[in-house]
C-alpha positions as CSV (number, residue, x, y, z in Angstrom):
1,M,-18.9,12.6,-31.5
2,T,-15.5,10.8,-31.8
3,K,-12.6,11.4,-29.5
4,K,-9.0,10.1,-29.8
5,L,-5.5,10.8,-28.4
6,F,-2.4,11.4,-30.5
7,T,1.1,11.8,-29.3
8,S,4.2,13.5,-30.9
9,E,7.7,13.9,-29.5
10,S,10.8,16.1,-29.9
11,V,14.3,16.1,-28.6
12,T,16.8,18.8,-27.7
13,E,19.9,19.7,-29.7
14,G,22.0,17.8,-27.1
15,H,20.3,14.4,-27.9
16,P,22.9,12.1,-29.4
17,D,21.1,11.6,-32.7
18,K,20.6,15.4,-33.0
19,I,24.3,16.0,-32.3
20,C,24.9,13.9,-35.4
21,D,22.4,15.7,-37.5
22,Q,23.9,19.1,-36.6
23,I,27.4,17.9,-37.4
24,S,26.4,16.5,-40.8
25,D,24.5,19.7,-41.7
26,A,27.3,22.0,-40.3
27,I,29.8,20.2,-42.7
28,L,27.3,20.6,-45.6
29,D,26.9,24.3,-44.9
30,S,30.7,24.8,-44.7
31,I,31.1,23.2,-48.1
32,L,28.1,25.0,-49.7
33,E,29.5,28.3,-48.5
34,K,32.5,27.7,-50.8
35,D,31.1,25.4,-53.5
36,E,27.3,25.7,-54.1
37,N,27.5,22.8,-56.6
38,A,29.1,20.3,-54.3
39,R,27.7,16.9,-53.8
40,V,27.5,16.0,-50.2
41,A,26.2,12.9,-48.4
42,C,27.6,13.2,-44.9
43,E,26.8,10.7,-42.1
44,T,27.9,11.0,-38.5
45,L,28.0,8.6,-35.6
46,T,28.8,9.5,-32.0
47,T,29.4,7.4,-28.9
48,T,31.4,7.8,-25.6
49,G,34.4,10.0,-26.4
50,A,34.2,9.8,-30.2
51,V,32.7,11.2,-33.3
52,V,32.9,9.3,-36.7
53,V,32.2,11.2,-39.9
54,A,31.8,9.2,-43.1
55,G,30.2,9.5,-46.5
56,E,30.6,10.7,-50.1
57,I,31.6,14.2,-50.9
58,S,32.6,15.6,-54.3
59,T,33.9,19.2,-54.2
60,D,36.8,21.4,-55.3
61,T,37.0,23.1,-51.9
62,Y,38.4,22.0,-48.6
63,V,36.9,22.3,-45.1
64,D,38.4,21.3,-41.8
65,I,36.0,18.6,-40.7
66,P,37.4,17.9,-37.2
67,A,37.3,21.7,-36.4
68,I,33.7,21.8,-37.6
69,V,32.8,18.8,-35.4
70,R,34.4,20.3,-32.3
71,E,32.8,23.7,-32.8
72,T,29.4,22.2,-33.3
73,V,29.7,20.1,-30.2
74,R,30.9,23.2,-28.3
75,E,27.9,25.3,-29.4
76,I,25.5,22.5,-28.3
77,G,27.0,22.7,-24.8
78,Y,29.2,19.6,-24.4
79,D,32.4,21.5,-23.4
80,R,33.3,19.8,-20.1
81,G,34.4,16.2,-19.4
82,K,31.9,16.0,-16.5
83,Y,29.0,16.3,-18.9
84,G,30.1,12.9,-20.3
85,F,31.4,14.4,-23.6
86,D,33.9,17.1,-24.3
87,C,34.4,18.9,-27.6
88,D,38.1,19.5,-27.0
89,T,39.1,16.0,-26.0
90,C,36.8,13.7,-28.0
91,A,38.3,11.7,-30.8
92,V,37.2,12.6,-34.4
93,F,37.5,10.0,-37.1
94,T,36.8,10.7,-40.8
95,S,36.2,8.4,-43.8
96,I,35.2,10.4,-46.9
97,N,35.0,9.2,-50.5
98,E,33.7,10.9,-53.7
99,Q,30.2,10.5,-55.0
100,S,29.8,7.4,-57.2
101,K,30.4,8.2,-60.9
102,D,27.3,6.1,-61.7
103,I,25.1,8.3,-59.5
104,A,26.7,11.5,-60.9
105,L,25.8,10.3,-64.5
106,G,22.1,10.5,-63.7
107,V,22.2,13.7,-61.6
108,D,24.4,15.7,-64.1
109,N,22.5,14.5,-67.2
110,S,19.0,13.4,-66.7
111,M,17.1,10.9,-68.8
112,E,15.0,13.8,-70.3
113,A,18.2,15.7,-71.2
114,K,19.6,12.6,-72.9
115,D,16.4,12.4,-74.9
116,G,17.1,16.0,-76.3
117,D,14.8,18.0,-74.0
118,E,16.1,21.6,-73.9
119,D,14.3,22.7,-70.8
120,R,17.0,23.8,-68.3
121,F,15.0,22.3,-65.4
122,D,15.2,18.9,-67.1
123,R,19.0,18.7,-67.0
124,I,19.3,17.5,-63.4
125,G,18.0,14.1,-62.6
126,A,16.9,12.9,-59.1
127,G,19.9,11.8,-57.0
128,D,18.1,8.6,-56.0
129,Q,14.8,6.8,-56.3
130,G,12.3,7.1,-53.5
131,M,9.1,8.8,-52.2
132,V,8.7,11.8,-50.0
133,F,5.7,13.3,-48.3
134,G,4.6,16.7,-47.2
135,Y,1.9,17.6,-44.8
136,A,0.0,20.6,-43.5
137,C,-3.0,21.2,-41.3
138,N,-4.8,24.3,-40.0
139,E,-4.7,23.4,-36.3
140,T,-1.8,25.8,-35.6
141,K,-0.7,29.0,-37.1
142,E,2.5,27.3,-38.4
143,L,0.2,24.8,-40.1
144,I,1.7,21.8,-38.4
145,P,0.1,19.3,-35.9
146,L,-0.4,20.7,-32.4
147,P,1.3,17.8,-30.5
148,L,4.4,18.3,-32.6
149,S,4.4,22.1,-32.3
150,L,4.1,21.9,-28.5
151,S,6.8,19.2,-28.3
152,H,9.3,21.3,-30.3
153,K,8.5,24.4,-28.2
154,L,9.1,22.5,-25.0
155,C,12.5,21.3,-26.2
156,K,13.5,24.6,-27.6
157,N,12.5,26.4,-24.3
158,L,14.2,23.7,-22.2
159,T,17.5,24.4,-24.1
160,K,17.0,28.2,-23.6
161,L,16.5,27.7,-19.8
162,R,19.9,25.8,-19.8
163,K,21.8,28.2,-22.0
164,D,20.4,31.3,-20.3
165,K,21.4,29.7,-16.9
166,V,17.9,30.1,-15.5
167,L,18.2,26.5,-14.5
168,D,22.0,26.1,-14.4
169,Y,21.9,22.5,-13.3
170,L,20.4,21.4,-16.7
171,R,22.7,19.6,-19.2
172,P,22.3,19.3,-23.0
173,D,20.4,16.0,-23.5
174,G,16.6,16.1,-23.2
175,K,13.3,15.0,-24.7
176,S,9.6,16.0,-24.7
177,Q,6.4,14.3,-25.6
178,V,2.9,15.8,-25.8
179,T,-0.4,13.9,-26.0
180,V,-3.4,15.9,-27.4
181,E,-7.0,14.9,-27.2
182,Y,-9.0,15.4,-30.4
183,E,-12.8,15.7,-30.7
184,N,-14.2,15.2,-34.3
185,G,-10.7,15.9,-35.6
186,K,-10.1,19.1,-33.7
187,P,-7.6,19.5,-30.8
188,I,-9.4,20.3,-27.6
189,R,-7.0,19.7,-24.7
190,V,-3.6,18.4,-23.7
191,D,-3.9,15.0,-22.0
192,A,-0.3,14.3,-21.0
193,V,3.1,16.0,-21.1
194,V,6.5,14.2,-20.8
195,V,9.7,16.1,-20.2
196,S,13.1,14.3,-19.5
197,S,16.2,16.4,-19.1
198,Q,19.8,15.5,-18.3
199,H,20.9,17.3,-15.1
200,D,23.7,17.9,-12.6
201,P,24.1,15.2,-9.9
202,N,23.5,17.7,-7.1
203,V,19.9,18.7,-8.0
204,T,17.1,16.8,-6.2
205,T,14.4,15.2,-8.3
206,E,11.8,17.2,-6.4
207,D,13.4,20.5,-7.2
208,L,13.9,19.6,-10.9
209,R,10.3,18.5,-11.3
210,K,9.0,21.6,-9.7
211,D,11.2,23.9,-11.8
212,I,10.4,22.1,-15.1
213,K,6.7,22.3,-14.5
214,E,6.6,25.9,-13.4
215,K,9.3,27.4,-15.6
216,L,8.9,25.3,-18.7
217,I,5.6,23.4,-19.1
218,L,3.2,25.9,-17.7
219,K,4.9,28.8,-19.6
220,T,5.0,26.9,-22.9
221,I,1.7,25.1,-23.2
222,P,-1.4,27.5,-23.5
223,Q,-3.3,27.6,-20.3
224,E,-6.6,26.8,-22.0
225,L,-5.3,23.4,-23.1
226,I,-4.5,22.3,-19.6
227,D,-7.1,21.0,-17.2
228,E,-7.3,19.1,-13.9
229,N,-6.9,15.8,-15.7
230,T,-3.7,16.7,-17.6
231,K,-0.9,14.4,-16.6
232,F,2.7,15.5,-16.1
233,Y,5.6,13.1,-16.3
234,I,8.9,14.9,-15.5
235,N,12.1,12.8,-15.5
236,P,9.8,9.8,-14.8
237,T,12.8,7.4,-14.1
238,G,13.8,9.7,-11.2
239,R,17.4,10.5,-12.4
240,F,18.9,11.5,-15.8
241,E,22.6,12.2,-15.0
242,I,24.2,10.2,-17.7
243,G,23.2,11.6,-21.1
244,G,24.4,12.5,-24.5
245,P,26.8,10.2,-26.4
246,M,27.9,8.6,-23.1
247,G,24.4,7.5,-22.4
248,D,23.5,6.4,-25.9
249,A,25.1,6.2,-29.3
250,G,23.9,8.7,-31.9
251,L,23.4,8.5,-35.6
252,T,22.5,10.9,-38.4
253,G,18.9,10.5,-39.6
254,R,17.5,8.5,-36.7
255,K,14.9,11.1,-35.7
256,I,13.0,11.4,-39.0
257,I,9.6,11.6,-37.4
258,V,10.7,14.4,-35.1
259,D,12.1,16.1,-38.2
260,T,8.9,16.0,-40.1
261,Y,5.3,15.7,-38.8
262,G,5.3,13.8,-35.5
263,G,3.6,10.7,-37.0
264,F,0.7,12.5,-38.5
265,S,1.9,11.9,-42.1
266,K,3.6,9.0,-44.0
267,H,7.4,9.1,-44.4
268,G,9.3,7.8,-47.3
269,G,12.2,6.7,-45.1
270,G,14.9,9.0,-46.3
271,A,16.6,11.3,-43.8
272,F,17.5,15.0,-44.4
273,S,20.7,16.0,-42.6
274,G,24.0,16.0,-44.4
275,K,22.5,15.8,-47.9
276,D,22.9,18.5,-50.6
277,P,19.7,19.5,-52.5
278,T,20.2,17.2,-55.5
279,K,19.1,14.5,-53.1
280,V,15.3,14.4,-53.4
281,D,15.1,12.8,-50.0
282,R,15.6,16.3,-48.8
283,S,14.7,18.8,-51.5
284,G,11.6,16.8,-52.6
285,A,10.4,16.6,-49.0
286,Y,10.8,20.4,-48.7
287,M,8.9,20.9,-51.9
288,A,6.1,18.6,-50.8
289,R,5.7,20.6,-47.6
290,Y,5.7,23.9,-49.5
291,I,2.9,22.5,-51.7
292,A,0.9,21.2,-48.8
293,K,1.2,24.4,-46.8
294,N,0.1,26.6,-49.7
295,L,-2.9,24.4,-50.4
296,V,-4.0,24.6,-46.7
297,A,-3.2,28.4,-46.5
298,S,-5.3,29.0,-49.6
299,G,-8.4,27.4,-48.0
300,L,-8.6,24.6,-50.6
301,C,-8.4,22.1,-47.8
302,E,-8.1,22.0,-44.0
303,K,-5.3,19.4,-44.0
304,V,-3.5,17.6,-46.8
305,E,-0.7,15.1,-47.5
306,V,1.2,15.4,-50.7
307,G,3.4,12.5,-51.9
308,L,6.1,12.7,-54.7
309,A,8.0,9.8,-56.0
310,Y,11.2,9.9,-58.1
311,A,13.4,7.6,-60.2
312,I,17.2,8.0,-60.1
313,G,18.4,10.0,-63.0
314,V,14.9,11.2,-64.0
315,A,13.8,14.8,-63.5
316,K,10.0,14.5,-63.5
317,P,8.5,12.7,-60.6
318,V,7.0,9.3,-61.5
319,S,3.9,10.0,-59.4
320,I,2.1,12.7,-57.4
321,F,-0.2,11.6,-54.6
322,V,-2.8,13.8,-52.7
323,D,-5.0,13.0,-49.7
324,S,-7.0,15.8,-48.2
325,F,-8.7,13.5,-45.6
326,E,-12.1,14.5,-46.9
327,T,-11.5,18.2,-46.0
328,G,-11.0,19.4,-49.5
329,K,-13.2,22.1,-51.1
330,V,-12.4,20.3,-54.4
331,S,-11.6,16.6,-55.1
332,D,-8.2,15.1,-54.4
333,E,-8.0,14.5,-58.2
334,K,-8.5,18.2,-58.8
335,L,-5.8,19.0,-56.1
336,A,-3.3,16.8,-57.9
337,E,-4.1,18.7,-61.2
338,I,-3.7,22.0,-59.4
339,I,-0.3,20.9,-58.1
340,R,0.9,19.9,-61.6
341,D,-0.3,23.2,-63.0
342,N,1.2,25.5,-60.3
343,F,4.3,23.7,-58.9
344,D,7.4,22.5,-60.7
345,T,8.6,19.4,-58.9
346,R,11.7,18.6,-60.9
347,P,14.9,18.7,-58.8
348,A,16.5,21.6,-60.6
349,A,13.3,23.7,-60.4
350,I,13.0,22.9,-56.7
351,I,16.6,23.9,-56.0
352,E,16.2,27.2,-57.9
353,N,12.7,28.2,-56.7
354,L,13.4,27.4,-53.1
355,N,17.0,28.8,-53.3
356,L,18.5,25.6,-51.8
357,R,22.1,26.0,-52.8
358,R,22.9,28.0,-49.7
359,P,24.4,27.2,-46.2
360,I,21.0,27.2,-44.4
361,Y,20.9,23.6,-43.2
362,K,22.5,23.5,-39.8
363,K,19.6,25.4,-38.2
364,T,17.2,22.8,-39.7
365,A,18.8,20.0,-37.7
366,S,17.1,20.8,-34.4
367,Y,13.5,21.4,-33.5
368,G,12.0,20.3,-36.8
369,H,12.5,21.1,-40.5
370,F,8.9,22.4,-40.7
371,G,6.7,24.9,-38.9
372,R,9.8,27.1,-38.4
373,E,8.4,30.4,-39.7
374,D,10.9,32.5,-37.7
375,E,13.9,31.0,-39.5
376,G,13.1,32.2,-43.1
377,F,13.0,28.7,-44.6
378,P,11.7,29.1,-48.2
379,W,9.5,26.0,-48.0
380,E,7.6,27.6,-45.2
381,E,6.4,30.5,-47.3
382,V,2.8,30.7,-48.4
383,D,3.4,33.0,-51.4
384,K,1.3,30.8,-53.7
385,A,-1.8,30.7,-51.5
386,E,-3.5,33.9,-52.9
387,E,-3.1,32.7,-56.4
388,L,-4.5,29.2,-55.5
389,K,-7.7,30.8,-54.2
390,K,-8.9,31.1,-57.8
391,Y,-9.7,27.3,-57.7
392,L,-12.2,27.7,-54.8
């Protein structure tokens, strides 16, 4: 019998890095709403009193970037100077250029298309080289790891307590972290919970800790996972009055493990937010998740990691990697063959089959891109699972 602990974290939408992710994706959505073929690579930085938006955008439309920035920050909850950041008075700087013509050459006209291939899905090449990974496991109904699922739920519910004014002394910045004990690869209990939330100066630490435990933790984490040895760390420094961009600078793409699988899977290194779907950093990762989730949902394996690698300007991936962690009903080699026969992993096919040229991205930028079955994300569908059962 083997036991081990594993920890995953999440952050609220008011965390400085997540502010940046949401701004970048809000700009992307606004552009896609008017021009579905736009090329967008939008990066955001925020610090005390300022937001900087930079990147490469090629489009025939116009969007008011400062207005989008201010409205996004307002929706998050930074709408008063005493919170350390104010959507109405913060400075907004922009530095936007067009996508490199050299990159556009490979995206608009892939290597396969140049060789005379007439398949329409061969016409778009990958927007960059790189590898992406998708993961799924059967330890939660969403088919994501339990520590990550619980961490996201804690942060989402913490924000709800703030916005619903149940705990009106809370402010937008916050974090959670959950440690789960595994026995023979199966989660059996929660060993530790960490919650840190920005707050009003007037609330006492004792009241905050009592409220967070009773109104958040004990109502979010299933009772059967908590025992007398579960440890709770609530605002462990004692105070968290200075938060958001005033407490720490934020950057787009700095929470890539929160965005994906909480450390349970490899990561190719590319961030998601602010990128249109020709960037395989994003669309390829969504496809890898879609594949992994359908393999697990079909019963072909209990957990699986799927890796795809691309070359810039080339439509077909240069490699497909599969690891079922010895839980597969068939070999990993067979799973790779099943993927090739049932999933088209070329960028144009991914974009069409997952319907990615739509303004759906802002809501991905908080509480994870995966395991969000209530948001209608196409990569979370398991519509291939029944068909894949024929391989059992």
